[in-house]
N, CA, C and O atoms as a DFTB+ gen file, in Angstrom:
240 C
 N C O
     1  1      -5.428     188.237     101.815
     2  2      -6.076     187.183     101.078
     3  2      -5.476     185.840     101.489
     4  3      -4.364     185.770     102.013
     5  1      -6.224     184.801     101.244
     6  2      -5.748     183.461     101.531
     7  2      -5.312     182.841     100.217
     8  3      -6.038     182.892      99.224
     9  1      -4.134     182.259     100.215
    10  2      -3.579     181.745      98.977
    11  2      -3.506     180.230      99.005
    12  3      -3.102     179.647     100.011
    13  1      -3.898     179.575      97.896
    14  2      -3.745     178.128      97.828
    15  2      -2.264     177.776      97.868
    16  3      -1.435     178.521      97.344
    17  1      -1.932     176.672      98.471
    18  2      -0.539     176.238      98.527
    19  2       0.284     176.976      99.557
    20  3       1.513     176.911      99.521
    21  1      -0.367     177.684     100.485
    22  2       0.386     178.455     101.465
    23  2       1.180     177.554     102.407
    24  3       2.163     177.993     103.005
    25  1       0.757     176.287     102.542
    26  2       1.492     175.331     103.380
    27  2       2.926     175.165     102.923
    28  3       3.821     175.006     103.753
    29  1       3.168     175.198     101.605
    30  2       4.530     175.062     101.098
    31  2       5.388     176.253     101.500
    32  3       6.592     176.107     101.712
    33  1       4.783     177.421     101.606
    34  2       5.514     178.610     102.051
    35  2       5.983     178.405     103.493
    36  3       7.113     178.755     103.834
    37  1       5.117     177.839     104.339
    38  2       5.500     177.595     105.722
    39  2       6.635     176.587     105.830
    40  3       7.511     176.732     106.683
    41  1       6.629     175.569     104.977
    42  2       7.732     174.600     104.991
    43  2       9.046     175.284     104.626
    44  3      10.081     175.016     105.237
    45  1       9.005     176.164     103.632
    46  2      10.207     176.894     103.218
    47  2      10.678     177.793     104.355
    48  3      11.871     177.841     104.657
    49  1       9.743     178.510     104.991
    50  2      10.110     179.394     106.102
    51  2      10.701     178.613     107.264
    52  3      11.672     179.050     107.882
    53  1      10.117     177.455     107.563
    54  2      10.614     176.632     108.670
    55  2      12.073     176.248     108.426
    56  3      12.895     176.308     109.341
    57  1      12.389     175.858     107.206
    58  2      13.766     175.512     106.872
    59  2      14.661     176.745     106.960
    60  3      15.783     176.665     107.461
    61  1      14.174     177.877     106.478
    62  2      14.934     179.129     106.533
    63  2      15.222     179.521     107.986
    64  3      16.331     179.945     108.309
    65  1      14.223     179.378     108.856
    66  2      14.419     179.689     110.283
    67  2      15.482     178.789     110.883
    68  3      16.312     179.247     111.668
    69  1      15.468     177.512     110.522
    70  2      16.459     176.566     111.034
    71  2      17.876     177.005     110.658
    72  3      18.784     177.012     111.489
    73  1      18.037     177.367     109.398
    74  2      19.358     177.804     108.915
    75  2      19.812     179.062     109.640
    76  3      20.959     179.153     110.076
    77  1      18.907     180.036     109.771
    78  2      19.267     181.293     110.432
    79  2      19.550     181.094     111.921
    80  3      20.415     181.767     112.482
    81  1      18.827     180.175     112.561
    82  2      19.063     179.894     113.981
    83  2      20.466     179.319     114.168
    84  3      21.178     179.697     115.098
    85  1      20.853     178.420     113.294
    86  2      22.205     177.843     113.368
    87  2      23.274     178.919     113.185
    88  3      24.384     178.796     113.703
    89  1      22.929     179.983     112.439
    90  2      23.870     181.074     112.199
    91  2      23.836     182.115     113.320
    92  3      24.567     183.105     113.275
    93  1      22.971     181.886     114.339
    94  2      22.931     182.793     115.482
    95  2      21.804     183.814     115.462
    96  3      21.709     184.642     116.368
    97  1      20.959     183.771     114.460
    98  2      19.837     184.692     114.396
    99  2      18.665     184.171     115.220
   100  3      18.534     182.966     115.436
   101  1      17.818     185.085     115.676
   102  2      16.587     184.719     116.354
   103  2      15.416     185.240     115.527
   104  3      15.520     186.285     114.884
   105  1      14.312     184.515     115.545
   106  2      13.131     184.884     114.772
   107  2      12.000     185.251     115.712
   108  3      11.760     184.569     116.709
   109  1      11.308     186.332     115.389
   110  2      10.140     186.753     116.158
   111  2       8.959     186.817     115.200
   112  3       9.014     187.498     114.176
   113  1       7.898     186.105     115.538
   114  2       6.687     186.110     114.727
   115  2       5.717     187.113     115.335
   116  3       5.513     187.120     116.549
   117  1       5.116     187.961     114.502
   118  2       4.158     188.951     114.999
   119  2       2.794     188.735     114.354
   120  3       2.689     188.122     113.292
   121  1       1.773     189.233     114.993
   122  2       0.426     189.201     114.441
   123  2       0.097     190.623     114.003
   124  3       0.234     191.569     114.778
   125  1      -0.335     190.763     112.764
   126  2      -0.694     192.082     112.244
   127  2      -2.159     192.367     112.567
   128  3      -3.046     191.689     112.050
   129  1      -2.422     193.362     113.414
   130  2      -3.805     193.664     113.783
   131  2      -4.533     194.537     112.762
   132  3      -5.655     194.974     113.018
   133  1      -3.919     194.793     111.623
   134  2      -4.451     195.784     110.690
   135  2      -5.505     195.314     109.708
   136  3      -5.451     195.698     108.540
   137  1      -6.452     194.506     110.125
   138  2      -7.536     194.114     109.229
   139  2      -8.687     195.103     109.374
   140  3      -9.165     195.360     110.479
   141  1      -9.113     195.638     108.272
   142  2     -10.219     196.598     108.255
   143  2     -11.537     195.878     108.567
   144  3     -11.874     194.888     107.918
   145  1     -12.271     196.371     109.551
   146  2     -13.567     195.784     109.897
   147  2     -14.609     196.400     108.972
   148  3     -15.112     197.500     109.202
   149  1     -14.912     195.651     107.921
   150  2     -15.846     196.114     106.900
   151  2     -16.502     194.880     106.288
   152  3     -15.818     194.059     105.678
   153  1     -17.812     194.738     106.440
   154  2     -18.508     193.557     105.928
   155  2     -18.336     193.324     104.423
   156  3     -18.591     192.219     103.944
   157  1     -17.913     194.331     103.681
   158  2     -17.718     194.181     102.238
   159  2     -16.266     193.857     101.869
   160  3     -15.980     193.551     100.711
   161  1     -15.347     193.919     102.839
   162  2     -13.918     193.694     102.599
   163  2     -13.661     192.188     102.542
   164  3     -13.909     191.475     103.514
   165  1     -13.168     191.713     101.410
   166  2     -12.991     190.283     101.179
   167  2     -12.136     189.611     102.251
   168  3     -12.483     188.530     102.727
   169  1     -11.037     190.231     102.631
   170  2     -10.151     189.640     103.640
   171  2     -10.889     189.495     104.968
   172  3     -10.758     188.473     105.641
   173  1     -11.654     190.499     105.344
   174  2     -12.434     190.456     106.583
   175  2     -13.472     189.333     106.518
   176  3     -13.615     188.569     107.472
   177  1     -14.194     189.228     105.405
   178  2     -15.220     188.188     105.262
   179  2     -14.609     186.793     105.331
   180  3     -15.152     185.908     105.991
   181  1     -13.481     186.595     104.652
   182  2     -12.817     185.287     104.673
   183  2     -12.306     184.952     106.076
   184  3     -12.405     183.809     106.523
   185  1     -11.763     185.950     106.762
   186  2     -11.276     185.727     108.128
   187  2     -12.387     185.315     109.065
   188  3     -12.199     184.434     109.904
   189  1     -13.545     185.943     108.933
   190  2     -14.696     185.562     109.749
   191  2     -15.152     184.150     109.406
   192  3     -15.419     183.339     110.293
   193  1     -15.238     183.868     108.120
   194  2     -15.712     182.564     107.661
   195  2     -14.801     181.435     108.154
   196  3     -15.278     180.368     108.540
   197  1     -13.487     181.681     108.135
   198  2     -12.518     180.655     108.525
   199  2     -12.122     180.725     110.009
   200  3     -11.361     179.887     110.491
   201  1     -12.641     181.721     110.720
   202  2     -12.324     181.917     112.139
   203  2     -10.809     181.989     112.358
   204  3     -10.265     181.318     113.234
   205  1     -10.138     182.816     111.547
   206  2      -8.675     182.902     111.608
   207  2      -8.156     184.097     112.404
   208  3      -6.945     184.257     112.553
   209  1      -9.034     184.916     112.905
   210  2      -8.582     186.096     113.643
   211  2      -8.187     185.730     115.064
   212  3      -8.811     184.875     115.692
   213  1      -7.143     186.386     115.568
   214  2      -6.757     186.211     116.963
   215  2      -7.803     186.863     117.833
   216  3      -8.346     187.909     117.478
   217  1      -8.092     186.254     118.974
   218  2      -9.124     186.784     119.874
   219  2      -8.548     186.934     121.276
   220  3      -7.616     186.230     121.664
   221  1      -9.121     187.864     122.021
   222  2      -8.702     187.979     123.421
   223  2      -9.474     186.933     124.232
   224  3     -10.237     186.146     123.671
   225  1      -9.276     186.928     125.522
   226  2      -9.923     185.915     126.382
   227  2     -11.442     185.951     126.307
   228  3     -12.097     184.932     126.525
   229  1     -12.005     187.108     126.001
   230  2     -13.459     187.225     125.939
   231  2     -13.981     186.927     124.529
   232  3     -15.171     187.085     124.255
   233  1     -13.077     186.493     123.634
   234  2     -13.413     186.149     122.247
   235  2     -14.036     187.309     121.495
   236  3     -14.953     187.126     120.694
   237  1     -13.530     188.501     121.760
   238  2     -14.034     189.699     121.085
   239  2     -13.272     189.885     119.788
   240  3     -13.531     190.837     119.052
């Protein structure tokens, strides 16, 4: 689901990453491919509407 105010979460994470990097940690961001392709699934519909899904070079 998409949550209002999610930008503030990213600001908090960015600061957290900075602190952990200074302590010697490394951060790896991953993309979760586990979205169910179902026209009735709210997350799938919102992702299509907002064009938020990662695509390959052929935009599939």
